[in-house]
C-alpha positions in Angstrom: -33.5 -73.2 -6.9 -34.6 -70.3 -4.8 -32.5 -69.7 -1.8 -34.3 -67.9 0.9 -32.3 -65.8 3.4 -32.2 -67.0 7.0 -33.5 -64.9 9.9 -29.8 -64.3 10.8 -29.0 -63.0 7.3 -32.0 -60.6 7.4 -30.8 -59.2 10.7 -27.2 -58.9 9.5 -28.1 -57.2 6.1 -30.6 -54.9 7.8 -27.9 -53.7 10.3 -25.5 -53.0 7.4 -28.2 -51.1 5.5 -29.0 -49.0 8.5 -25.4 -48.2 9.0 -24.9 -47.1 5.4 -27.9 -44.7 5.8 -26.2 -42.8 8.6 -24.3 -39.7 7.7 -20.5 -40.3 7.3 -18.5 -39.1 10.2 -16.9 -35.7 9.6 -13.3 -35.8 8.5 -11.2 -33.6 10.7 -9.6 -30.8 8.8 -6.0 -29.9 9.6 -5.8 -26.5 11.3 -4.7 -23.5 9.3 -2.0 -23.2 8.2 -0.8 -26.6 7.1 1.0 -25.6 4.0 3.1 -22.6 2.7 1.5 -19.2 2.5 2.1 -17.1 -0.7 2.4 -13.3 -0.7 1.8 -11.7 -4.0 3.7 -8.4 -4.1 2.3 -6.2 -6.9 5.5 -4.1 -7.3 9.1 -5.0 -8.2 11.8 -6.2 -5.8 13.7 -3.4 -4.0 10.9 -1.0 -3.4 9.3 -0.5 0.0 6.2 -2.6 -0.9 8.5 -5.5 -1.6 10.7 -4.9 1.4 7.6 -4.9 3.7 6.2 -8.0 2.1 9.4 -9.9 2.9 10.0 -8.5 6.4 6.5 -9.1 7.6 6.3 -12.4 5.7 9.3 -13.7 7.5 7.8 -12.8 10.9 4.5 -14.5 10.0 6.5 -17.6 8.9 8.3 -17.7 12.3 5.1 -17.3 14.3 3.0 -19.8 12.3 5.7 -22.4 11.6 5.0 -22.4 7.9 7.1 -21.0 5.0 6.0 -17.8 3.4 6.9 -17.3 -0.2 6.9 -13.8 -1.9 6.1 -13.6 -5.6 6.4 -10.3 -7.4 3.5 -10.0 -9.9 4.1 -6.5 -11.3 2.6 -4.3 -14.0 -0.3 -2.0 -14.7 0.1 -0.1 -11.4 -0.5 -3.2 -9.4 -3.5 -4.4 -11.3 -1.8 -7.6 -12.6 -1.0 -8.8 -9.1 -4.3 -7.7 -7.7 -6.1 -9.9 -10.3 -4.0 -12.9 -9.4 -5.0 -12.5 -5.7 -8.7 -11.8 -6.6 -8.8 -15.1 -8.4 -7.1 -17.1 -5.7 -8.9 -19.4 -3.2 -10.1 -17.5 -0.1 -8.4 -20.0 2.2 -5.8 -17.9 4.0 -2.9 -19.2 1.8 -2.7 -16.2 -0.5 -2.0 -12.6 0.5 -1.4 -9.4 -1.4 1.0 -6.6 -0.5 0.3 -3.5 -2.6 -0.1 0.3 -2.2 -2.6 3.1 -2.5 -2.3 3.3 -6.3 -3.7 -0.2 -6.7 -6.5 0.3 -4.1 -7.4 3.9 -4.7 -5.9 5.8 -7.6 -6.4 3.1 -10.2 -10.2 3.6 -9.9 -9.8 6.7 -12.1 -6.5 6.0 -13.8 -7.9 3.1 -15.7 -11.1 2.8 -17.8 -11.6 -0.8 -16.7 -9.9 -2.8 -14.0 -9.7 -6.6 -13.8 -10.6 -6.4 -10.1 -12.8 -4.3 -7.8 -10.7 -2.6 -5.1 -13.8 -2.3 -2.9 -15.3 -5.8 -3.2 -12.6 -8.3 -4.1 -10.4 -8.2 -1.0 -10.5 -8.7 2.7 -8.4 -6.0 4.4 -5.6 -7.4 6.7 -3.2 -4.6 7.7 -2.0 -1.1 6.8 1.6 0.1 6.8 2.6 3.8 6.8 5.3 4.4 4.2 6.4 7.6 5.8 6.2 11.3 5.1 6.7 12.6 1.5 8.6 15.8 2.0 8.5 18.6 -0.6 12.0 19.8 -1.5 13.5 22.4 -3.8 16.9 22.7 -5.5 19.6 24.1 -3.3 19.9 27.3 -5.3 16.2 28.2 -4.9 16.4 31.0 -2.3 13.4 29.9 -0.1 12.8 28.3 3.3 9.1 27.7 3.2 6.0 27.5 0.9 5.1 31.2 1.1 8.6 32.2 0.1 8.5 29.6 -2.7 5.3 31.2 -4.0 6.7 34.7 -4.0 9.9 33.5 -5.7 8.0 31.5 -8.4 5.5 34.2 -9.4 7.7 35.8 -12.1 9.5 32.8 -13.5 8.8 29.4 -15.1 9.0 26.7 -12.4 8.8 23.0 -12.9 7.7 20.4 -10.4 8.9 16.8 -10.8 6.5 13.9 -10.1 7.1 10.2 -10.1 4.1 9.6 -12.3 0.8 11.1 -13.4 -1.7 10.8 -10.6 1.0 10.3 -8.0 1.0 12.1 -4.7 3.8 14.4 -6.1 1.4 15.3 -8.9 -1.4 15.9 -6.4 0.7 18.3 -4.4 1.8 20.3 -7.4 -1.8 20.6 -8.8 -3.3 21.5 -5.4 -0.8 24.3 -5.1 -1.7 25.4 -8.6 -5.5 25.3 -8.3 -6.0 26.3 -4.7 -3.1 28.7 -4.1 -2.3 30.3 -7.5 1.0 28.7 -8.1 2.0 28.2 -11.7 4.0 25.0 -11.4 4.5 22.9 -14.5 4.4 19.1 -13.7 7.1 17.0 -15.2 6.3 13.3 -15.0 9.1 10.7 -14.5 8.9 6.9 -14.3 9.6 6.7 -10.6 11.7 8.5 -8.1 14.9 7.0 -9.2 14.9 9.2 -12.3 13.3 12.2 -10.7 15.6 13.2 -7.9 18.8 13.4 -9.9 17.1 16.0 -12.1 16.0 18.0 -9.1 19.5 17.8 -7.7 20.9 19.0 -11.0 18.5 21.9 -11.1 16.8 20.7 -14.3 13.5 21.0 -12.3 13.1 23.2 -9.3 10.9 21.2 -6.9 9.6 17.7 -6.2 7.7 15.7 -3.6 8.7 12.2 -2.7 9.9 9.7 -0.2 12.5 10.5 2.5 14.6 7.5 1.6 14.9 8.5 -2.1 15.7 12.1 -1.2 18.2 11.3 1.5 21.4 11.0 -0.7 20.7 14.3 -2.2 19.9 15.9 1.1 23.2 14.6 2.5 25.0 16.1 -0.5 23.2 19.4 0.0 21.8 19.3 -3.5 18.2 19.7 -2.3 16.5 21.1 0.8 13.0 20.4 2.3 10.6 23.2 2.7 7.4 21.4 3.9 6.2 18.0 5.1 2.7 16.7 4.3 0.4 15.2 7.0 -0.5 16.9 10.3 2.6 15.8 12.3 6.3 16.7 11.7 8.8 14.1 10.8 10.9 12.8 13.6 13.8 12.8 11.1 13.2 16.5 10.3 11.7 18.0 13.5 12.6 21.6 12.4 10.7 21.4 9.1 7.0 22.6 9.5 4.1 20.8 7.9 2.0 22.3 5.1 -0.8 22.6 7.7 1.4 24.6 10.1 2.3 26.9 7.2 -1.4 27.6 6.5 -2.0 25.2 3.7 -4.8 23.2 5.3 -6.1 21.4 2.2 -7.0 17.7 2.8 -4.7 16.8 -0.2 -1.7 17.8 1.9 -2.8 15.5 4.7 -3.1 12.3 2.7 -0.5 9.6 3.5 1.4 7.2 1.4 0.9 3.5 2.4 1.3 -0.2 1.7 -1.6 -2.5 2.4 -2.0 -6.2 3.0 -5.2 -7.9 1.9 -6.5 -11.4 1.2 -9.1 -12.6 -1.3 -12.7 -11.7 -0.4 -14.3 -14.5 1.5 -11.2 -15.5 3.5 -12.4 -16.8 6.9 -12.8 -14.1 9.4 -10.8 -15.9 12.1 -7.8 -16.2 9.7 -8.0 -12.6 8.6 -8.0 -11.5 12.3 -5.1 -13.7 13.1 -3.1 -12.3 10.2 -4.0 -8.8 11.1 -2.9 -9.3 14.7 0.4 -10.9 13.5 1.2 -7.9 11.2 0.7 -5.5 14.1 3.0 -7.6 16.2 5.5 -7.8 13.4 5.6 -4.0 13.2 7.4 -3.9 16.6 10.2 -6.3 15.7 13.8 -5.1 15.4 13.9 -5.8 11.7 10.9 -3.7 10.9 12.0 -0.9 13.2 15.3 -0.7 11.3 13.4 -0.5 8.0 11.2 2.2 9.3 14.2 4.2 10.6 15.9 3.9 7.2 12.8 5.2 5.4 11.8 7.8 7.9 8.6 6.0 8.9 7.3 6.9 12.4 4.9 4.0 13.1 4.5 0.3 12.6 1.7 -1.8 11.1 -1.9 -0.9 11.9 -4.8 -3.4 12.0 -7.6 -4.1 9.4 -10.0 -1.7 11.0 -7.5 1.2 10.7 -6.9 0.2 7.1 -10.6 0.5 6.3 -10.7 3.9 8.1 -7.9 5.2 5.8 -9.7 4.0 2.7 -13.0 5.5 3.8 -11.6 8.9 4.9 -8.5 9.5 2.7 -9.4 7.6 -0.4 -12.2 10.0 -1.5 -9.9 13.0 -1.1 -7.3 11.5 -3.4 -9.9 10.5 -6.0 -11.4 14.0 -6.0 -8.1 15.7 -6.7 -7.0 13.2 -9.4 -10.4 13.5 -11.2 -9.5 17.2 -11.6 -6.1 16.5 -13.1 -7.7 15.7 -16.5 -5.6 12.5 -16.9 -6.8 10.4 -19.7 -7.6 6.9 -18.2 -5.5 4.1 -19.7 
């Protein structure tokens, strides 16, 4: 038997069909952030990159009301951690704290990188890591770079670096190539091994962080003869810069830094919010104490400043490193 639908059924089914054809109402998304944020630190615990990632991460956590977890993904001069961040979702829940080696020097120190420093990240904030003074052993009878040159002309002089392609290496080679020094670079695996040898007189000079030098400065085992960048250190106001001493090469004006970035494609409003928070965090008591400890004269700068540093100082560093004849790994 055929059952024909009533007029009421036709109207009821028609209304249901029309309703199903309408677009589903948009499901409201929870505002960012609604879960923990992860910071990938590309260097080991204890160093300044790690210290900054935890200090600024704590501030961001307090301001946003979400936990911030720091994970150290180390190795290959930051490349391992950078690859992790590159492959993370661009949703504002993964950040990277790294340094200039990962974002600049690695371009020429490696034949192939698992990430593109220029394309795979959204810049968030830039953090100065302080001046990198050039010091000599206490028994070297000089007070400035000119006297050091005169003293070194007729003897074999070694310059310690904390790694091939490091800023310390750049300083030594720039003095050699542009100013007729004859320094022999001696590469160490980090400053921890480098400064004791300078203090013992096994090598005559080195360039590195104020914090790493400080114990040996306090002992009187080493003395600073020049400071890179254009401005004197507040911690060492009597020590002239390279520039003031007539060494105006761009290589002596390049700064060491830590940078915060997110995966490329992270929403603009989130990147801006994080950038603003980092700048604000740079004014907190905790960060100010860290900066004082490491001889750093300024707090965090925003993403626009980060890009400016990469655009203006990055090519200078790359140009010098390319001339060092380092075989890419």
